[in-house]
C-alpha positions in Angstrom: 29.6 2.7 5.4 27.4 5.6 4.3 26.2 6.0 7.9 29.8 6.4 9.1 30.6 8.7 6.3 27.8 11.0 7.4 28.8 10.7 11.1 32.5 11.4 10.5 32.2 15.1 9.8 29.7 15.6 12.5 32.1 13.9 15.0 34.8 16.3 13.9 32.9 19.3 15.3 33.3 20.5 18.8 29.9 20.3 20.7 29.3 23.0 23.2 26.1 22.0 25.0 27.9 21.5 28.4 29.9 24.7 28.2 27.6 27.4 26.9 25.5 29.7 29.1 22.3 31.4 28.1 20.5 34.7 28.7 17.1 35.9 27.6 16.5 39.5 26.7 14.2 41.8 24.8 14.3 42.0 21.1 16.1 45.4 21.1 19.1 44.2 23.3 22.6 44.8 21.9 25.9 43.1 22.5 27.0 46.0 24.6 24.0 45.6 26.9 24.7 41.9 27.2 28.3 42.3 28.0 27.3 44.8 30.7 25.2 42.0 32.4 27.3 39.0 31.6 27.0 37.9 35.3 23.4 37.1 34.6 24.1 34.3 32.1 22.7 31.0 33.3 25.2 28.1 33.2 23.1 25.7 35.3 21.0 22.7 34.2 18.1 25.1 33.6 19.9 27.2 31.1 17.6 26.0 28.3 14.5 27.3 30.1 14.7 30.9 29.1 12.3 33.8 28.5 12.5 36.8 26.3 12.3 37.5 22.6 16.0 37.2 22.0 18.2 34.4 23.3 21.9 34.8 23.8 24.4 32.0 24.1 27.9 32.6 25.5 30.5 30.1 24.2 34.1 29.8 25.2 36.4 29.9 22.2 39.5 27.7 22.6 41.5 28.2 19.5 44.0 25.4 20.3 41.2 22.8 20.3 39.8 23.9 16.9 40.9 23.1 13.4 42.9 25.7 11.4 41.2 28.2 9.3 37.9 30.0 9.6 35.5 28.7 12.3 31.7 28.7 12.1 29.1 28.2 14.7 26.5 25.6 13.8 23.2 24.7 15.2 19.6 23.6 14.3 18.0 26.1 12.0 14.4 25.1 12.6 12.2 28.1 12.6 15.0 30.7 13.1 14.8 34.3 11.8 17.7 36.8 12.2 20.9 36.0 14.1 24.0 37.7 15.4 27.5 36.3 16.0 29.9 38.4 18.1 33.6 37.7 18.9 35.0 39.2 22.1 38.8 39.6 22.0 41.2 39.5 24.9 41.3 43.3 25.0 37.5 43.5 25.3 36.9 44.7 21.7 34.1 43.1 19.8 33.8 42.0 16.2 30.2 41.5 15.1 28.2 40.0 12.2 24.4 40.2 11.8 22.6 37.7 9.6 19.2 38.1 8.1 16.8 35.2 7.8 17.8 34.9 4.2 21.5 34.7 5.1 20.8 32.1 7.7 18.9 30.1 5.1 21.8 30.4 2.6 24.3 29.2 5.3 22.5 25.9 5.6 24.5 22.7 6.3 23.4 19.1 5.7 21.3 17.7 8.5 19.3 20.9 8.8 21.9 23.1 10.5 23.2 26.6 9.8 26.9 27.5 9.6 27.6 31.1 10.5 31.2 32.3 10.3 32.7 33.7 13.6 33.9 37.2 12.9 37.8 37.4 12.8 38.3 33.6 12.9 39.6 33.6 9.4 42.5 35.9 10.4 45.1 33.9 12.4 46.2 36.9 14.5 42.7 37.8 15.5 41.6 34.2 15.9 44.2 33.6 18.7 42.9 36.6 20.6 39.2 35.5 20.6 38.1 34.5 24.1 34.3 34.3 23.9 31.7 34.0 21.2 28.2 35.3 21.7 25.4 34.0 19.5 22.0 35.8 19.5 18.8 34.1 18.1 15.7 36.1 17.5 12.5 34.3 18.8 13.9 30.7 18.8 11.2 28.1 18.5 13.0 25.0 19.6 15.6 24.3 22.3 17.7 22.4 19.8 18.8 25.7 18.4 20.9 25.8 21.5 21.5 22.2 22.5 23.0 21.4 19.1 25.4 24.4 19.1 28.9 23.4 18.0 32.0 25.0 16.5 33.4 23.5 13.3 35.8 24.2 10.4 34.0 26.4 7.8 36.2 25.2 4.9 35.7 21.5 5.8 31.9 21.9 5.9 31.9 23.9 2.6 33.6 20.9 1.0 31.3 18.4 2.6 28.1 20.2 1.6 27.9 18.6 -1.9 28.8 15.0 -1.1 26.5 14.9 2.0 23.7 16.4 0.0 24.2 13.7 -2.7 24.1 11.1 0.1 20.8 12.5 1.4 19.4 12.7 -2.2 20.3 9.1 -2.7 18.4 8.2 0.5 15.4 10.1 -0.7 15.6 8.3 -4.1 15.8 4.9 -2.4 12.9 5.7 -0.1 10.6 6.9 -2.9 10.9 3.9 -5.2 8.3 1.8 -3.4 5.9 4.7 -3.9 5.8 4.0 -7.7 5.6 0.3 -7.0 2.5 0.9 -4.8 0.9 3.3 -7.4 1.4 0.7 -10.2 -0.2 -2.2 -8.3 -2.9 -0.2 -6.5 -4.5 0.6 -9.9 -5.1 -3.2 -10.3 -5.4 -4.6 -6.8 -7.0 -1.7 -4.8 -5.7 -2.8 -1.4 -6.0 0.1 1.1 -2.8 -0.6 3.0 -0.9 0.3 -0.2 -2.3 3.8 0.0 -1.3 4.2 3.7 2.1 2.8 2.8 2.4 5.4 0.1 1.5 8.2 2.6 4.2 6.9 4.9 6.7 6.8 2.0 6.0 10.4 1.0 6.1 11.5 4.6 9.6 9.9 5.0 10.8 11.4 1.8 9.6 14.9 2.5 10.9 14.8 6.1 14.3 13.6 4.9 14.3 16.2 2.0 13.4 19.0 4.4 15.2 18.3 7.6 18.5 17.4 5.8 18.6 20.8 4.1 18.1 19.5 0.5 15.0 21.6 0.3 17.2 24.7 0.2 19.3 23.2 -2.6 16.2 22.5 -4.8 14.0 25.4 -3.6 16.4 28.2 -2.5 13.5 30.6 -1.6 12.2 28.2 1.1 11.9 30.0 4.5 13.1 28.5 7.8 9.6 28.6 9.0 8.4 26.5 6.1 11.1 24.0 6.8 10.2 24.0 10.5 6.5 23.3 9.7 7.4 20.6 7.2 9.6 18.8 9.7 6.9 18.7 12.3 3.9 18.0 10.1 5.4 15.3 7.9 6.5 13.2 10.9 3.1 13.5 12.5 1.3 12.5 9.3 3.7 9.7 8.7 3.1 8.3 12.2 -0.7 8.5 11.7 -0.5 6.7 8.3 1.7 4.0 9.9 -1.1 3.2 12.4 -3.7 2.7 9.6 -1.1 0.8 7.5 -0.5 -1.6 10.4 -4.2 -2.1 10.9 -4.9 -2.8 7.2 -1.7 -4.7 6.5 -2.0 -7.5 9.0 -4.0 -10.6 8.3 -7.7 -10.4 9.5 -8.1 -11.4 13.1 -4.5 -10.8 14.1 -5.3 -7.6 16.0 -8.0 -7.9 18.7 -11.1 -5.7 18.2 -10.5 -3.8 21.5 -6.9 -3.0 20.4 -7.7 -1.5 17.0 -9.3 1.8 18.2 -6.4 2.3 20.7 -3.9 1.8 17.9 -5.6 4.2 15.6 -6.3 6.8 18.3 -2.7 7.0 19.4 -1.6 7.1 15.8 -3.5 10.3 15.0 -2.7 11.9 18.4 0.5 13.6 17.1 -1.5 15.2 14.3 -3.9 16.8 16.8 -1.0 17.8 19.1 0.8 19.4 16.2 -2.3 21.3 15.1 -2.8 22.5 18.7 0.8 23.7 19.3 0.8 25.7 16.1 -2.6 27.2 16.5 -2.7 27.9 20.2 1.0 28.4 21.1 1.8 29.6 17.6 5.1 27.8 17.6 7.1 30.4 19.5 7.3 28.7 22.9 10.4 26.4 23.1 8.4 24.0 25.2 6.3 23.0 22.1 9.0 20.4 21.3 8.3 18.7 24.6 4.6 18.4 23.8 5.3 17.4 20.3 7.7 14.6 21.1 5.7 13.4 24.0 2.7 12.8 21.8 4.6 10.0 20.0 5.2 8.0 23.1 1.7 6.4 23.5 1.7 5.3 19.9 5.2 3.7 20.2 4.1 1.8 23.4 0.9 0.6 21.6 2.9 -0.4 18.5 5.3 -2.5 20.6 2.4 -4.2 22.2 0.6 -4.7 18.9 3.6 -6.3 17.3 4.0 -8.7 20.2 0.2 -9.3 20.3 0.0 -10.0 16.5 3.1 -12.3 16.6 1.5 -14.4 19.3 -1.6 -14.7 17.2 0.4 -16.2 14.4 0.7 -13.2 12.1 3.4 -13.6 9.4 3.1 -10.1 8.1 3.9 -8.6 11.5 7.5 -9.8 11.2 8.1 -7.2 8.4 6.9 -4.5 10.9 9.2 -5.9 13.6 12.2 -5.8 11.3 11.4 -2.4 9.9 10.2 -0.6 13.0 12.3 -1.9 15.8 15.4 0.2 14.8 13.2 3.3 14.2 11.5 2.9 17.6 14.9 2.6 19.3 16.4 5.6 17.6 13.1 7.6 17.9 13.0 7.0 21.7 16.5 8.5 21.9 15.5 11.4 19.6 12.4 12.0 21.7 14.4 12.0 25.0 16.8 14.5 23.4 13.9 16.5 21.9 12.4 16.8 25.4 15.8 17.9 26.7 16.0 14.9 29.1 19.6 14.6 28.1 22.0 15.8 25.4 22.8 12.4 23.9 24.7 11.5 20.8 23.6 13.7 17.9 25.2 11.4 15.3 22.2 9.1 16.0 20.1 11.5 14.0 21.9 10.3 10.9 21.1 6.7 11.9 17.4 7.7 12.1 17.5 8.8 8.4 18.9 5.4 7.4 16.4 3.6 9.6 13.6 5.5 7.9 14.8 4.6 4.5 15.5 1.0 5.5 11.9 0.8 6.8 10.4 1.8 3.5 12.5 -0.8 1.7 11.7 -3.6 4.2 8.0 -2.7 4.1 8.1 -2.6 0.3 9.1 -6.3 0.5 6.4 -6.9 3.1 3.8 -5.2 0.9 5.0 -7.3 -2.1 4.8 -10.5 -0.1 1.3 -9.6 1.3 0.1 -8.7 -2.2 1.3 -12.1 -3.5 -0.4 -13.9 -0.6 -3.6 -11.9 -1.1 -3.4 -12.6 -4.8 -3.1 -16.3 -4.2 -6.0 -16.2 -1.8 -8.0 -14.3 -4.3 -7.2 -16.8 -7.1 -8.0 -19.7 -4.7 -11.3 -18.1 -3.9 -12.1 -17.5 -7.6 -11.2 -21.2 -8.3 -13.5 -22.3 -5.6 -16.2 -20.1 -6.9 -15.7 -21.5 -10.4 -15.8 -25.0 -9.0 -18.9 -24.3 -7.0 -20.5 -22.7 -10.1 -19.5 -25.8 -12.2 -20.9 -28.1 -9.5 -24.1 -26.1 -9.4 -24.4 -26.1 -13.2 -23.1 -29.6 -13.9 -25.1 -32.8 -13.9 -23.2 -35.1 -11.5 -23.9 -38.3 -13.4 -23.3 -37.4 -17.0 -20.8 -34.6 -16.6 -22.7 -32.2 -18.9 -24.6 -29.1 -18.0 -27.9 -29.3 -16.0 -31.1 -27.3 -16.5 -29.6 -24.3 -14.8 -26.6 -24.1 -17.1 -28.9 -24.7 -20.1 -31.1 -21.7 -19.1 -28.0 -19.5 -18.9 -26.7 -20.6 -22.3 -30.1 -19.9 -23.8 -30.1 -16.4 -22.3 -26.6 -15.7 -23.7 -27.7 -17.0 -27.1 -30.3 -14.2 -27.3 -27.3 -11.8 -27.7 -24.8 -14.1 -29.6 -27.3 -16.0 -31.8 -24.9 -19.0 -32.0 -27.7 -21.5 -31.8 -30.7 -21.5 -34.1 -32.7 -24.6 -32.9 -33.5 -26.3 -29.6 -34.0 -30.1 -29.4 -35.4 -32.2 -26.6 -34.1 -35.8 -26.7 -35.6 -38.7 -24.7 -34.5 -42.3 -24.3 -37.2 -44.7 -25.4 -38.5 -47.1 -22.8 -35.8 -46.2 -20.4 -37.9 -47.4 -17.4 -37.9 -50.8 -18.9 -34.1 -50.8 -19.1 -33.9 -49.9 -15.4 -36.5 -52.5 -14.5 -34.9 -55.3 -16.6 -31.1 -54.6 -16.0 -31.0 -52.5 -12.9 -30.3 -48.8 -12.2 -26.5 -49.2 -12.5 -26.9 -50.3 -16.1 -29.4 -47.5 -16.6 -26.8 -45.0 -15.3 -24.2 -46.4 -17.7 -26.7 -45.6 -20.5 -27.1 -42.1 -19.3 -23.3 -41.6 -19.0 -22.8 -42.9 -22.6 -25.5 -40.5 -23.9 -24.0 -37.5 -22.0 -20.4 -38.2 -23.2 -21.5 -38.6 -26.8 -23.6 -35.4 -26.8 -20.6 -33.5 -25.2 -18.4 -34.5 -28.1 -20.7 -32.7 -30.6 -20.4 -29.0 -31.6 -23.7 -28.4 -30.1 -24.6 -27.5 -26.4 -26.2 -30.4 -24.5 -27.7 -30.5 -21.0 -29.5 -33.1 -19.0 -32.8 -31.6 -18.0 -34.6 -34.6 -16.5 -34.2 -38.3 -15.7 -33.7 -39.7 -19.2 -34.4 -36.4 -20.9 -31.7 -34.2 -22.6 -31.8 -30.8 -24.3 -29.6 -29.7 -27.1 -29.0 -26.2 -28.6 -28.1 -26.8 -32.2 -25.4 -24.6 -33.6 -26.3 -22.5 -36.6 -22.7 -22.9 -38.0 -23.1 -26.6 -38.3 -26.3 -26.2 -40.2 -24.6 -23.7 -42.6 -21.5 -25.9 -43.2 -23.3 -29.2 -43.8 -26.3 -27.8 -45.6 -28.6 -30.1 -43.6 -31.8 -29.5 -41.7 -32.0 -29.7 -37.9 -33.9 -33.0 -38.2 -31.1 -34.5 -40.3 -28.4 -33.4 -37.8 -30.4 -34.8 -34.9 -31.0 -38.0 -36.9 -27.2 -38.4 -37.3 -26.7 -37.7 -33.5 -29.3 -40.3 -32.6 -27.7 -42.9 -34.8 -24.4 -42.3 -33.0 -26.1 -42.6 -29.6 -27.7 -45.9 -30.6 -24.3 -47.3 -31.7 -22.4 -45.9 -28.6 -24.9 -47.3 -26.1 -24.8 -50.7 -27.9 -21.0 -50.8 -27.7 -20.5 -49.4 -24.2 -23.4 -51.1 -22.5 -23.4 -54.7 -24.0 -25.6 -56.0 -21.1 -28.7 -54.7 -23.0 -29.7 -57.2 -25.6 -31.9 -55.0 -27.8 -31.0 -51.6 -29.2 -31.8 -48.5 -27.2 -33.5 -45.9 -29.4 -34.3 -42.2 -29.0 -37.1 -39.8 -29.8 -36.6 -36.0 -30.2 -38.6 -32.9 -30.8 -37.1 -29.8 -32.5 -38.1 -26.1 -32.3 -36.6 -23.1 -34.0 -35.5 -20.3 -31.7 -37.1 -17.0 -32.7 -35.1 -13.9 -31.9 -37.1 -12.7 -28.9 -38.7 -15.9 -27.8 -38.4 -17.1 -24.2 -36.9 -20.4 -23.2 -40.3 -21.5 -21.8 -42.1 -21.0 -25.1 -39.4 -22.7 -27.2 -39.1 -25.7 -24.9 -42.9 -26.0 -24.9 -42.8 -26.3 -28.7 -40.0 -28.8 -28.7 -41.6 -30.8 -25.9 -44.9 -30.9 -27.7 -43.1 -32.3 -30.8 -41.2 -34.8 -28.7 -44.7 -35.9 -27.4 -45.8 -36.3 -31.0 -42.7 -38.4 -31.8 -43.5 -40.8 -28.9 -47.2 -41.0 -29.8 -46.2 -41.7 -33.4 -44.3 -44.9 -32.4 -41.0 -43.5 -30.9 -37.5 -43.8 -32.5 -38.0 -40.7 -34.6 -37.5 -36.9 -34.7 -40.3 -34.4 -35.2 -39.6 -30.9 -36.3 -43.1 -29.6 -36.8 -46.5 -29.7 -35.0 -48.1 -33.0 -36.3 -51.4 -32.3 -34.7 -52.0 -29.5 -37.2 -51.2 -31.7 -40.2 -52.2 -35.2 -39.2 -51.7 -36.7 -42.7 -48.3 -35.1 -43.4 -45.1 -37.1 -43.1 -42.6 -34.8 -44.6 -38.9 -34.0 -44.5 -39.0 -32.7 -41.0 -39.9 -36.1 -39.6 -37.0 -38.6 -39.6 -36.7 -42.2 -38.4 -33.6 -42.9 -36.3 
């Protein structure tokens, strides 16, 4: 509906591309000079191939075919400077109006046109006597300044200026919303295609803002040259960004390696062509539009092939491009053909291109959101697998508690946190005899029972050998219970003896445990602490097993104190 609302006033105008004739003159030529050589006007198919600093267009004025009231001549205002509009009456008299560049800017119409009143058309008596209108353009830069010439009601377009501007402003607002979405999520996710999509969005918004004429409403001092440059550069940059977006957005492997450099090269081609035509040709040759528009054709062909190519390779993300870019490519091909003056075409399709550009940003915003969610899921899946692999690498497969690698990591962390104050090494007494007498399956059941029981304590256990376990004793447990490390280990060993007896009834006699305990000095290494605990475990075994040793017995052979406990 909005599209038809925009097209309706444009359709109400009277296009003149087939009826006008052209003449190129020097910059000093006057209307009297032109009337004197009116037979030199070119009305053929080559009328848009002109030379000279000033271009004149001769337009028949048929009052009966035009709406009532003042009539204005409209056309593309890209890069114009001063202009003249002359009305030639039936008696040969001339009514003239000269417009400075500033006045041409102030006469802007939505969709980047100017609207200059035809002298005398506001007076019914004079209007009926106007036979021909002559329009002079100083140093025109693009042929569309002529091909888009039309006559329209001044009053009607004055009334349409505000609602059409509001419509274009709404389109700009809709197009820019995904930019903030990208900015918010890029801070957390850092996917490069979001940056390229943002560049595309800003290019679309600036192009719509400039070419529609909104730029004159917000920034009244903007020159027509500035608008001209913005229109050309924003499209070129937007196209370049879209190539990099497509390359980064699709799933890995969906674009062949040989195709990627072709895609990116054709994407940046319009940027180099734009730089060339404005640096070398300086933008004053009307043929620049042909070079400019032609530079987009290779990229469009490559994009069409890339979309087909990626779809065949099973890409799901490419369908967002297909939905978003197919209307733009179709409308752009028409726009390029008209831009290269291959045919006049339907100018209302320009309005469709605005909507297609906005629709593209919205569709791709959904595509970006979908791609982000998929990448997020893949990332989370990868993290889960990494966690699982880490757990597998640090978990003892038989008992389910940590292995020596995990124990070493916890000890290193403890150097900073100081959660654990003592380290104990626990060994199952005569475990080989259990395996020999009852089989390894029963022995494994004993190990599982020990591991499960140790895991239920507040301390940090690990299996570091066949029947050997290590335990980091939590300082908080010592403080709360007011017990020594040997007393806590004694309680744990009693639990182990009971649990093994209950869960492995095949073993007739009790299974006992020996342990050695060592304090953990602040800067001590794991190797030194374990060596101390292991030495004390050795003392416990040599002293008859089924006991806990918390000091070096070799240094006090006669002492049997509080730091030695029978389980």
